[in-house]
C-alpha positions in Angstrom: -6.9 -11.1 -8.9 -9.6 -8.3 -7.9 -10.9 -6.5 -5.1 -14.2 -5.8 -6.8 -16.3 -8.1 -4.7 -15.2 -6.9 -1.4 -14.5 -3.2 -2.2 -17.8 -2.0 -0.7 -17.4 -4.0 3.0 -13.5 -3.6 3.1 -13.5 -0.5 5.4 -16.0 -1.6 7.8 -14.2 -5.4 7.6 -11.1 -3.8 8.4 -12.4 -2.0 11.2 -14.3 -5.3 12.9 -11.3 -7.2 13.0 -8.2 -4.9 13.5 -10.2 -1.7 15.1 -8.0 1.5 13.3 -4.9 0.0 13.5 -4.4 -0.8 9.7 -5.1 3.0 8.9 -2.6 4.0 11.6 0.2 1.8 10.1 -0.4 3.5 6.7 -0.3 7.2 8.3 2.6 6.2 10.7 5.0 8.5 8.4 2.9 11.0 7.0 3.9 13.8 9.1 7.7 13.2 8.8 7.7 13.3 4.8 10.0 16.0 3.1 8.7 18.2 0.5 7.9 16.0 -2.7 6.3 16.9 -6.0 4.9 13.6 -7.5 3.6 10.7 -6.0 2.1 7.3 -7.1 -0.4 5.3 -4.6 -0.2 2.0 -5.6 -3.1 -0.7 -4.6 -4.6 2.3 -2.0 -8.3 1.0 -2.5 -10.8 3.1 -1.1 -9.3 6.6 -0.5 -9.2 6.9 3.2 -5.3 7.2 3.2 -5.1 9.4 0.1 -7.3 12.0 2.3 -4.9 11.7 5.2 -2.0 12.3 2.8 -3.7 15.5 1.4 -4.4 16.8 4.7 -0.8 16.4 6.0 1.1 17.7 2.7 1.2 19.8 -0.2 1.9 17.9 -3.9 2.0 18.7 -7.2 0.5 15.8 -8.6 -1.0 12.6 -7.1 -1.3 9.1 -9.3 -3.9 6.7 -7.7 -3.2 3.3 -9.1 -5.8 0.5 -8.6 -6.6 -2.8 -10.5 -10.0 -2.8 -8.8 -12.6 -0.5 -10.7 -15.1 -0.1 -7.5 -11.8 0.8 -5.4 -10.9 3.5 -7.9 -14.8 4.7 -7.7 -14.8 4.8 -3.9 -11.6 6.7 -3.6 -12.7 9.4 -6.0 -15.9 9.7 -4.4 -14.3 9.9 -0.8 -12.1 12.6 -2.3 -14.8 14.5 -3.7 -16.5 14.1 -0.4 -13.7 15.4 1.4 -12.8 18.5 -0.9 -13.7 18.8 -4.6 -11.3 21.5 -5.1 -8.6 18.8 -4.9 -9.5 16.8 -7.6 -7.6 18.3 -9.9 -4.7 16.8 -7.7 -5.3 13.3 -8.4 -5.3 11.2 -11.5 -6.7 7.7 -11.2 -5.6 4.8 -13.1 -7.0 1.9 -13.6 -3.8 -0.3 -13.9 -2.6 -4.0 -13.2 1.0 -4.2 -12.7 1.1 -7.8 -13.5 0.0 -7.0 -17.3 1.0 -3.2 -17.6 3.5 -0.9 -17.0 3.2 2.0 -14.4 1.5 4.8 -15.8 4.2 7.7 -15.9 7.5 8.2 -14.5 10.0 10.1 -12.2 7.9 9.8 -9.1 9.3 11.4 -5.7 7.2 9.2 -3.6 5.8 5.8 -3.9 3.3 4.2 -1.3 2.3 0.4 -1.4 0.1 0.1 1.8 -1.3 -3.8 2.4 -0.4 -4.4 -1.5 2.9 -6.2 -1.6 1.5 -9.2 0.4 -1.0 -9.9 -2.5 2.0 -11.5 -4.5 3.7 -14.9 -4.8 7.5 -14.4 -5.3 7.7 -13.7 -8.9 5.0 -11.4 -8.8 6.5 -9.4 -6.0 9.8 -9.1 -7.8 7.9 -7.9 -11.0 5.7 -5.5 -9.0 8.6 -4.0 -7.3 10.9 -3.5 -10.5 8.2 -1.9 -12.2 7.7 0.8 -9.3 11.4 0.9 -8.7 11.9 1.8 -12.3 9.5 4.5 -12.2 11.4 6.5 -9.3 13.5 9.2 -9.0 17.1 8.4 -7.9 16.3 9.8 -4.3 12.8 8.6 -4.3 10.8 7.5 -1.0 8.7 4.5 -0.7 6.1 4.0 2.2 5.3 0.5 2.8 2.9 -0.9 5.5 2.0 -4.3 5.5 1.6 -7.3 7.9 5.0 -9.3 9.3 5.4 -12.3 11.5 6.0 -11.0 15.0 8.8 -12.1 17.0 8.1 -14.1 20.3 6.6 -17.4 20.7 3.1 -16.6 21.4 3.0 -13.6 19.1 4.6 -15.6 16.4 1.6 -18.2 16.9 -0.7 -15.8 16.8 0.6 -13.9 13.5 0.8 -17.1 11.5 -2.8 -18.0 12.3 -3.9 -14.6 11.4 -2.0 -15.1 8.1 -3.3 -18.4 7.6 -7.1 -17.2 7.8 -6.7 -14.4 5.6 -4.8 -15.5 2.9 -7.5 -18.4 2.6 -10.1 -15.4 2.8 -8.5 -13.6 0.2 -7.9 -16.5 -2.1 -11.3 -17.1 -2.2 -12.8 -13.6 -2.6 -10.1 -11.8 -4.5 -8.1 -14.4 -6.0 -4.9 -13.2 -4.9 -1.6 -15.0 -6.0 0.0 -15.6 -2.9 -0.6 -18.3 -0.6 1.7 -16.8 2.5 3.5 -14.0 3.6 6.5 -13.1 1.7 8.8 -9.9 3.2 10.0 -7.9 0.4 12.9 -6.4 2.2 15.4 -8.0 0.1 14.0 -7.0 -3.4 13.7 -3.3 -2.0 17.1 -3.2 -1.1 18.3 -4.2 -4.2 16.4 -1.8 -6.0 18.0 1.2 -3.8 15.7 1.3 -1.0 17.3 1.5 2.3 15.2 1.3 5.4 15.1 4.6 7.4 12.3 4.0 10.1 10.2 1.3 11.1 7.1 1.4 13.4 5.2 -1.6 14.4 1.5 -2.0 15.5 -1.0 -4.9 16.8 1.8 -6.3 19.0 4.1 -6.7 15.8 1.9 -8.1 13.5 1.8 -5.1 11.3 4.9 -2.7 10.1 5.3 0.6 8.7 8.5 1.3 6.7 10.0 4.6 5.6 12.7 3.7 3.0 14.7 5.8 0.5 16.9 5.4 -2.1 20.5 6.6 -1.2 
């Protein structure tokens, strides 16, 4: 699985298809985060969320973790363009959670935006388990992703979108999954309970704020 081929075009493609809705979904809860020290952004891509996160909050350390070298390069350049003073705050890790462990432990906040939908059931359980094991006992998990909408017509629309997107990304990025799997049960089994939920694009996307309690 690699997003290197599509990385330079990802932002443009996203905006053509969904306008700014994916970014709105990513950033839905930024203004509501409590004070946390250590953050892991996982599979976050080209750095647009990273910049917004830094604008809204203060942290001691951010670990930016991605399996795509091209995405990491784009994120680093975007951060430097935004503020070179913030470069020391962020440490970038080229890491594939299918074959490697989390680069550190004791995270207060983890973020997986449009990342967990890439995995099949086995890969999803493996990734969530590794991430959860690296989290503090009261850690927060921000999660944004696609979902199957409720209601007949929205459901038909979302199923059609899922089919198109999974075919496309299996070809260009060789992702594991062939269909969308809801990670809620796995997240809850690791102690991350839903605290807040918002939907976007007529229910096609959702943002969740979860916390261990």
